[in-house]
C-alpha positions as CSV (number, residue, x, y, z in Angstrom):
1,M,9.1,-17.1,-4.2
2,A,7.7,-13.8,-2.9
3,L,6.3,-13.9,0.6
4,N,5.1,-10.3,1.0
5,Y,3.6,-9.7,-2.4
6,N,2.2,-11.6,-5.4
7,L,2.6,-10.5,-9.0
8,A,0.0,-12.8,-10.5
9,K,-2.4,-10.0,-11.2
10,V,0.4,-7.8,-12.7
11,Y,1.5,-10.6,-15.0
12,A,-2.1,-11.3,-16.0
13,L,-2.8,-7.6,-16.7
14,S,0.4,-7.3,-18.7
15,D,0.2,-10.5,-20.7
16,N,3.5,-11.5,-19.0
17,D,5.4,-8.4,-20.2
18,P,8.5,-8.2,-17.9
19,E,9.0,-4.5,-18.7
20,F,5.5,-3.6,-17.6
21,V,6.0,-5.7,-14.4
22,L,9.2,-3.8,-13.7
23,Q,7.5,-0.5,-14.1
24,I,4.7,-1.4,-11.7
25,I,7.1,-2.7,-9.0
26,T,9.4,0.3,-9.5
27,L,6.4,2.7,-9.0
28,F,5.4,0.7,-5.9
29,V,8.8,0.9,-4.3
30,S,9.2,4.6,-5.1
31,E,5.7,5.9,-4.5
32,I,3.8,3.8,-1.9
33,P,6.1,4.4,1.0
34,E,6.0,8.2,0.3
35,D,2.2,8.1,0.0
36,L,2.0,6.2,3.3
37,K,3.7,9.2,5.0
38,F,0.7,11.4,4.0
39,V,-1.7,8.8,5.4
40,K,0.2,8.8,8.6
41,Q,0.3,12.6,8.7
42,G,-3.4,12.7,8.1
43,I,-4.0,10.3,11.0
44,E,-1.7,12.2,13.3
45,E,-3.2,15.6,12.5
46,K,-6.8,14.3,12.4
47,N,-6.9,15.5,8.8
48,H,-9.3,12.8,7.6
49,K,-9.4,14.2,4.0
50,L,-5.6,13.9,3.6
51,A,-5.6,10.4,5.0
52,Y,-8.5,9.4,2.8
53,S,-7.1,10.8,-0.4
54,Y,-3.7,8.9,0.0
55,A,-5.3,5.7,1.3
56,H,-7.6,5.8,-1.7
57,K,-4.6,6.3,-4.0
58,I,-2.7,3.4,-2.4
59,K,-5.6,0.9,-2.4
60,P,-5.5,-0.3,-6.0
61,T,-1.7,-0.9,-5.9
62,L,-2.0,-3.1,-2.8
63,D,-4.7,-5.1,-4.6
64,L,-2.7,-5.3,-7.8
65,L,0.3,-6.6,-5.8
66,G,-1.7,-9.3,-4.0
67,M,-1.2,-7.7,-0.6
68,N,-4.6,-8.8,0.5
69,V,-4.3,-8.1,4.3
70,A,-2.9,-4.6,3.6
71,Y,-5.6,-4.0,1.1
72,E,-8.3,-5.0,3.6
73,E,-6.7,-2.8,6.2
74,I,-6.5,0.2,3.9
75,L,-10.2,-0.2,3.4
76,Q,-10.5,0.1,7.2
77,V,-8.5,3.3,7.0
78,E,-10.9,4.7,4.4
79,A,-13.9,3.8,6.5
80,W,-12.2,5.4,9.5
81,T,-11.7,8.7,7.6
82,K,-15.3,8.7,6.4
83,R,-16.7,8.5,9.9
84,E,-14.0,10.8,11.2
85,G,-12.9,8.4,13.9
86,K,-10.4,8.8,16.7
87,R,-6.7,8.2,16.1
88,K,-6.5,5.4,18.6
89,E,-9.0,3.4,16.5
90,I,-6.7,3.3,13.5
91,K,-3.1,3.5,14.8
92,E,-2.5,-0.3,15.0
93,I,-4.1,-0.9,11.7
94,F,-1.9,1.7,10.0
95,K,1.2,0.3,11.7
96,S,0.3,-3.1,10.2
97,I,0.0,-1.6,6.7
98,E,3.2,0.2,7.1
99,D,5.0,-3.0,8.2
100,Q,3.6,-5.0,5.3
101,V,4.6,-2.3,2.8
102,E,8.1,-2.1,4.3
103,K,8.6,-5.9,4.0
104,A,7.3,-5.9,0.4
105,V,9.6,-3.1,-0.6
106,K,12.6,-4.9,0.9
107,E,11.7,-8.1,-0.7
108,I,11.0,-6.5,-4.1
109,N,14.3,-4.6,-4.0
110,K,16.1,-7.9,-3.2
111,D,14.2,-9.9,-5.8
112,F,14.6,-7.4,-8.6
113,D,17.9,-5.8,-7.7
114,L,16.4,-2.4,-7.6
């Protein structure tokens, strides 16, 4: 049983198509960690537009994979970018998202032999 992600929405969306599910998780594993690097870069460089664009791109995937805490936190990143907040306000939240994604990637790789 998955601890760091939930594929219920993916299975529902795909009518239990295992190939579709595999495509979604493969995209998650290959793209989301890379996209997070751009969010981090945007935070570090105070480039709010960069951080927002990648946070916005990541958001639906976190929701689709049932990563509710990370999803709520990415919404906080988006809100931070809109108000052009200070780095210290968002660093811990971003670290939490990064940690959750890392754990989900490891678990998915193990669960699906990717």
